[in-house]
Biotite code that builds the C-alpha atoms (Angstrom):
import biotite.structure as struc

atoms = struc.array([
    struc.Atom([71.081, 20.562, 7.541], chain_id="A", res_id=1, res_name="MET", atom_name="CA", element="C"),
    struc.Atom([71.753, 17.507, 5.429], chain_id="A", res_id=2, res_name="ARG", atom_name="CA", element="C"),
    struc.Atom([73.759, 14.389, 6.200], chain_id="A", res_id=3, res_name="PHE", atom_name="CA", element="C"),
    struc.Atom([74.397, 13.097, 2.693], chain_id="A", res_id=4, res_name="PHE", atom_name="CA", element="C"),
    struc.Atom([75.226, 9.428, 3.304], chain_id="A", res_id=5, res_name="PHE", atom_name="CA", element="C"),
    struc.Atom([72.560, 8.687, 5.946], chain_id="A", res_id=6, res_name="PRO", atom_name="CA", element="C"),
    struc.Atom([70.043, 10.628, 3.851], chain_id="A", res_id=7, res_name="ASP", atom_name="CA", element="C"),
    struc.Atom([70.960, 8.540, 0.829], chain_id="A", res_id=8, res_name="LEU", atom_name="CA", element="C"),
    struc.Atom([70.167, 5.379, 2.795], chain_id="A", res_id=9, res_name="LEU", atom_name="CA", element="C"),
    struc.Atom([66.819, 6.839, 3.858], chain_id="A", res_id=10, res_name="ALA", atom_name="CA", element="C"),
    struc.Atom([65.999, 7.701, 0.248], chain_id="A", res_id=11, res_name="VAL", atom_name="CA", element="C"),
    struc.Atom([66.831, 4.130, -0.740], chain_id="A", res_id=12, res_name="ARG", atom_name="CA", element="C"),
    struc.Atom([64.307, 2.844, 1.791], chain_id="A", res_id=13, res_name="GLU", atom_name="CA", element="C"),
    struc.Atom([61.647, 5.334, 0.645], chain_id="A", res_id=14, res_name="GLU", atom_name="CA", element="C"),
    struc.Atom([62.353, 4.367, -2.962], chain_id="A", res_id=15, res_name="TRP", atom_name="CA", element="C"),
    struc.Atom([61.504, 0.755, -2.172], chain_id="A", res_id=16, res_name="ARG", atom_name="CA", element="C"),
    struc.Atom([58.147, 1.566, -0.587], chain_id="A", res_id=17, res_name="SER", atom_name="CA", element="C"),
    struc.Atom([56.890, 4.764, -2.206], chain_id="A", res_id=18, res_name="GLY", atom_name="CA", element="C"),
    struc.Atom([56.236, 6.430, -5.543], chain_id="A", res_id=19, res_name="PRO", atom_name="CA", element="C"),
    struc.Atom([59.681, 6.576, -7.112], chain_id="A", res_id=20, res_name="LYS", atom_name="CA", element="C"),
    struc.Atom([59.242, 9.759, -9.122], chain_id="A", res_id=21, res_name="GLY", atom_name="CA", element="C"),
    struc.Atom([58.097, 11.739, -6.101], chain_id="A", res_id=22, res_name="LYS", atom_name="CA", element="C"),
    struc.Atom([60.928, 10.430, -3.903], chain_id="A", res_id=23, res_name="VAL", atom_name="CA", element="C"),
    struc.Atom([63.543, 11.190, -6.560], chain_id="A", res_id=24, res_name="PHE", atom_name="CA", element="C"),
    struc.Atom([62.258, 14.722, -7.270], chain_id="A", res_id=25, res_name="ARG", atom_name="CA", element="C"),
    struc.Atom([62.109, 15.638, -3.581], chain_id="A", res_id=26, res_name="ARG", atom_name="CA", element="C"),
    struc.Atom([65.601, 14.308, -2.872], chain_id="A", res_id=27, res_name="TYR", atom_name="CA", element="C"),
    struc.Atom([67.100, 15.924, -5.958], chain_id="A", res_id=28, res_name="LEU", atom_name="CA", element="C"),
    struc.Atom([65.458, 19.241, -5.072], chain_id="A", res_id=29, res_name="GLY", atom_name="CA", element="C"),
    struc.Atom([66.920, 19.109, -1.577], chain_id="A", res_id=30, res_name="GLU", atom_name="CA", element="C"),
    struc.Atom([70.316, 18.068, -2.916], chain_id="A", res_id=31, res_name="LEU", atom_name="CA", element="C"),
    struc.Atom([70.429, 21.044, -5.291], chain_id="A", res_id=32, res_name="LEU", atom_name="CA", element="C"),
    struc.Atom([69.198, 23.521, -2.663], chain_id="A", res_id=33, res_name="ASP", atom_name="CA", element="C"),
    struc.Atom([72.394, 25.394, -1.777], chain_id="A", res_id=34, res_name="LEU", atom_name="CA", element="C"),
    struc.Atom([70.817, 26.884, 1.336], chain_id="A", res_id=35, res_name="SER", atom_name="CA", element="C"),
    struc.Atom([70.887, 23.414, 2.950], chain_id="A", res_id=36, res_name="ILE", atom_name="CA", element="C"),
    struc.Atom([74.337, 22.762, 4.375], chain_id="A", res_id=37, res_name="LYS", atom_name="CA", element="C"),
    struc.Atom([75.853, 19.326, 4.782], chain_id="A", res_id=38, res_name="ASP", atom_name="CA", element="C"),
    struc.Atom([76.475, 18.274, 8.377], chain_id="A", res_id=39, res_name="GLY", atom_name="CA", element="C"),
    struc.Atom([79.601, 16.266, 7.573], chain_id="A", res_id=40, res_name="ILE", atom_name="CA", element="C"),
    struc.Atom([81.280, 17.809, 4.537], chain_id="A", res_id=41, res_name="PHE", atom_name="CA", element="C"),
    struc.Atom([82.599, 21.331, 4.236], chain_id="A", res_id=42, res_name="ASP", atom_name="CA", element="C"),
    struc.Atom([85.066, 22.447, 1.557], chain_id="A", res_id=43, res_name="VAL", atom_name="CA", element="C"),
    struc.Atom([86.960, 24.499, 4.143], chain_id="A", res_id=44, res_name="ASP", atom_name="CA", element="C"),
    struc.Atom([87.300, 21.508, 6.502], chain_id="A", res_id=45, res_name="ASP", atom_name="CA", element="C"),
    struc.Atom([86.966, 18.110, 4.794], chain_id="A", res_id=46, res_name="PRO", atom_name="CA", element="C"),
    struc.Atom([88.447, 16.230, 7.775], chain_id="A", res_id=47, res_name="ARG", atom_name="CA", element="C"),
    struc.Atom([85.062, 15.275, 9.329], chain_id="A", res_id=48, res_name="PRO", atom_name="CA", element="C"),
    struc.Atom([84.025, 13.637, 6.054], chain_id="A", res_id=49, res_name="LEU", atom_name="CA", element="C"),
    struc.Atom([87.205, 11.554, 5.918], chain_id="A", res_id=50, res_name="PHE", atom_name="CA", element="C"),
    struc.Atom([86.794, 10.579, 9.564], chain_id="A", res_id=51, res_name="THR", atom_name="CA", element="C"),
    struc.Atom([83.191, 9.553, 8.946], chain_id="A", res_id=52, res_name="TYR", atom_name="CA", element="C"),
    struc.Atom([84.095, 7.493, 5.881], chain_id="A", res_id=53, res_name="LEU", atom_name="CA", element="C"),
    struc.Atom([87.000, 5.868, 7.703], chain_id="A", res_id=54, res_name="GLY", atom_name="CA", element="C"),
    struc.Atom([84.742, 4.862, 10.577], chain_id="A", res_id=55, res_name="GLU", atom_name="CA", element="C"),
    struc.Atom([82.146, 3.421, 8.190], chain_id="A", res_id=56, res_name="LYS", atom_name="CA", element="C"),
    struc.Atom([84.779, 1.543, 6.192], chain_id="A", res_id=57, res_name="ALA", atom_name="CA", element="C"),
    struc.Atom([86.145, 0.007, 9.380], chain_id="A", res_id=58, res_name="GLY", atom_name="CA", element="C"),
    struc.Atom([82.862, -1.745, 10.178], chain_id="A", res_id=59, res_name="ARG", atom_name="CA", element="C"),
])
């Protein structure tokens, strides 16, 4: 399972401290792997994504 926005922040931190090409390739590979489902967004029910973004925007 993937959590896109928190994962993106983790990749940003890895990018700063590790080999950039390796970090980018691994993240892109996981992003394009359709067998990994997102824990927040689902086309059939986008409401959790909007709730999540609303909570983050309110901080």
